[in-house]
N, C-alpha and C positions, 0 to 999 in steps of 0.2 A: 691533591690534583682538581683545579678548578677548571673544569671544561664543561660546556653543555652537553657533549656527547662524545663518542670516540671516533668522529669523521675527520677526514682531512680538513673540511672547511672549517671546523671548530679550533682544531690545532693551529691552522693559520691565522684565525683571530686571536688565538692566544699569543702568538708570535707578534702580531700587531700591537697588542695591548702591553706586552712586556717589554719590548724593544723600540716602541714609538719614538721615546724620548731619546734615544740614543743613535738612531740610523735613518736614514731617508726611506721613504716607502718602497721605493724601487729595489734597495739595497735589502731590506727586510724579507720582500718578497722571493728575490733571488736567493738569499740565506735558507729560508724555509724550503724552498723547492730543491735545493741541493741536500738540505739534511734529509727530508722526507724521502728523496729518491735513495739516498745512501742507505738508510735503515730499513726502506720498504722493498729496496731492491725492483726499484722502477726507473724510469727515466722522467726528466722534468717535464716533458711533455704530458705524460700520463699523470702526473701529480696535478699538473695545472688543470687537466681535462676531466678529472674525477674528485669533485669536491666533497660528494656524498660517500665515497668509499670508505668502509669501518675499517678500524686499524685494531690489529689485536693487542692486548694489554702489554706484551715485552716491547715491541716496537712503540707503543703510545708513550710508554717511559722513556725509552731512548730520545724521540723526538723532544718530549716535554722537558727531559734534563738538558738537553742541548741549549734550549733556550734560557736556562738557568746560567750556562757558561758563557753564552753570547752576552747575557746581561752583565756579566762581570768583565766584559771585553775581552775574553779570550778568543783570538782569531779561529774562524769556521775549520781553516785548514787543519789547524791543531787539534781541535775537537774530533774531526772526522778521522785525522790521522794520514790525510791524503790530499792530494790537489791535482789539477789536469795542467799539462803543459805540453804544447807543441804535439798533441795527439796522444800522449802518453799519460799513463796514471803514475804518479809519484808519490811516495810515501814521504811525510814530512813531521817534523816535530820540534820542540822548543829549541833543539840544538842547532836548527839552521833556517836561513831566510826563507821565507815563503816566495817562490818565484813570482815576478811580476810580469804583467802582460809587455812590457817595454822588453824585458830579456828574451821573451819570445821573438819579437821583431828583430833583436840582435841576431840571435841564432838564425832567422830567416835570412836576414842580409848576409850572413857568412856564407851559408850553404848554396845561395842564389849564385854568388860570385866566385867561389873557390870550388869548382865541381871536380876540377882534376887534383886537388890537395891530397897528399899523401899521409900526412901526419898534422896532428894539433896537440897544443897544450894549452888545458885551463887551469888558470891560476887562481885560488880561492874558490874551489869548486862547489861548496856548500851541499845542497841536494843533489849535486851532479847534473842539474838540468841542462846547463850549455854543453857539457861533454856529451852527454846523452842525446841532445837534440842534433850535434853534428854527427855522431857515429850513426844515427839513424838515418840520415839523409845521405852520408858519406860511408857507407858501408866498408869500401875498401881500405879506408883512412886508418892508420894507427892513433889512437886518442888516449893521452895521458893527462890526469887530472891531480892537482895537489891541493893541500889545504893544511892549515896548522891544527885543526880540530879533528882529534880521533873520533868524536860523536858523529861529526858531520861526515867523515870518510866512511863510518860503517852504514850510515843511511844511505850515502851515494853508492856504495857497492851494492846494497841491497836494491836499490832502484835499479842499478845495472842488471842484476839476476832478473828482477821481475820483468823486465823489458827485453830480456836475452840478448844483451848488447856486451860486447867485450872491450872493456875499458880498464887500464892499468891506473889504480889510484895509490898515491903515496903520501906519507905526511912530509911537510916540507914547510919553511917560512920564506916566503920571497923577500922579506926584510933582511934576510940572512942569505946573502949571495953565494957563500961558500957552501951552505947547506943544500941550496938548490942545484948547485953545479954536481955536487956529490951524489944526489939522488938520480939526477937525470944522465949522469956518467957520459958526457960528451954527445948526446944525441941532438940532432938538429931538428927544427920542426919548420913546415911550410906555413902553418898558422899558430898564433899565440893570441889568445883571447882572455879578458878578463872583465869582471863586474866588481871590481873591489869596494871596499868600505869609501864613500865619497861624501856622506852627509855631514855637514859641518854641526859641530856642537851648539851652534848659534840657531839653527834650523829647528831642534828639538823641540820647542814650544809650539810649534806650528803643526806638527805631525799628530796624527790620529792615536790617542791613547792606547788603542789595542796593540799597535805597532811598539810605541815605546815601553809599554808594560810588559811585553811577553816575547818580542822577537830577539833575536841575539844581538847585544850592541856592537859587539867586535865585528859582526859582519856588515852593521849600518854605518857607523860613526868613525870618522878619521879624528884621532886625538893628536894632541901637541899642536905646534905652531906651524906645521908644513901641511896644508891641506889638500896637497898632492903628493904626499909621501909615497902610496902604494904606486901610483902611475909613475912615479920617479924610478922607483925600483925596477919596475917591470920594464920600462924602456932602457934602463941600463942593462939588464938580464937580456933583453934581445940581441946586444950585441954580440952575444956568445950562443944564443940558442935559436935565433930566428935565422932560418936558412936565406941565403941572398936571393932575393925575388919573393921572399915571404910577407906574408902580412899580417900586421898586428891589429886588434879590434880591442876596443875599450867601450863600455857603457859608462857613461859620463853624468857628471851634475853640472847641469846647465851654469850655474854661477861660477864654475871653476874650469868649464871647458878650453877658454882660452888659454889658461896657464898651461894644460896639457897639450894643446897644440904647441905653444912654445918648447916643452920639453922636447918633443918629438924634433923639431925644426933645430933646436940647438944640439941634438945628439949628433947630428952630422951623418947618421948612416940610414937615413931615409929619403927617398927620392920623389915621394909623393904622399899627400894626406889629404883626407877629406872629412868633413863634417856632415852628418844627416840628423835630421829632426825625426822626433818620434810621432805616433799618431795624433798627439796633443799639440803638437807644434813645437815642442822644446828641443833646443839641441840636445841630443842624447847620445849619439855614437859617433866613434872616430875610428876610420880606417887608414892605416898608413901601410906603404910598400917599402921594404927594405931595399938598399941599393943592390945591384947584382954584382957589382965589383967593389 
């Protein structure tokens, strides 16, 4: 272990030296502060304000070894086993997609405009982040979440327990309409929401390696010749499971957003729809309202 001493500033310099060719300086600083805060049981401000604080041997090894994994482009959230989302701590691992800030924006959009919603269905829940965010802000709503991955469902259920939120999780495949109908058993929802796989295979080369090497491809990439396959199936499902006047919310790929809007228009059972940009200025969200009659 090549460190000048056992202080926070020496560990920070080690991160800069080890990761400087892979990440931007600001990103390295943020990763170091999150790592040190996690293992030293401090907040990020205390880490930044106490560069000469001496670290015990056990914690020193934890922070040092984390840099080794980051150098292999393992996502920090997987190394620490957790991430922060919409004011909650969520457990994450290689079996689930790491929640993004854009998805926080989606949850915020939903809860701000649907304060009287009594029920919600989250399709492709992953870590459970969307379902948990909705339940946290709309505690009176009944929230159900489905996914095809048993690993994801176990992680999501654990996150619900950690955050003391009551959500019903079920294994179901939205590409199999009969399977979903059987599992839902005639329940109607005021809200249907999904952040489905939407990245095109042709976009993979432009993505960070720490994403493509470690995060689950089935949660990221849409395969085959229909780039809006999951959106198509979810729109079809809304004919049966979305209540009259209920709202459908999608997180979108800006490259295929127009195709998703066409699906909603052509379905014939939505009276209005709206696209919203994310904080980066990309078309990212769609909200559609189902006909009342």
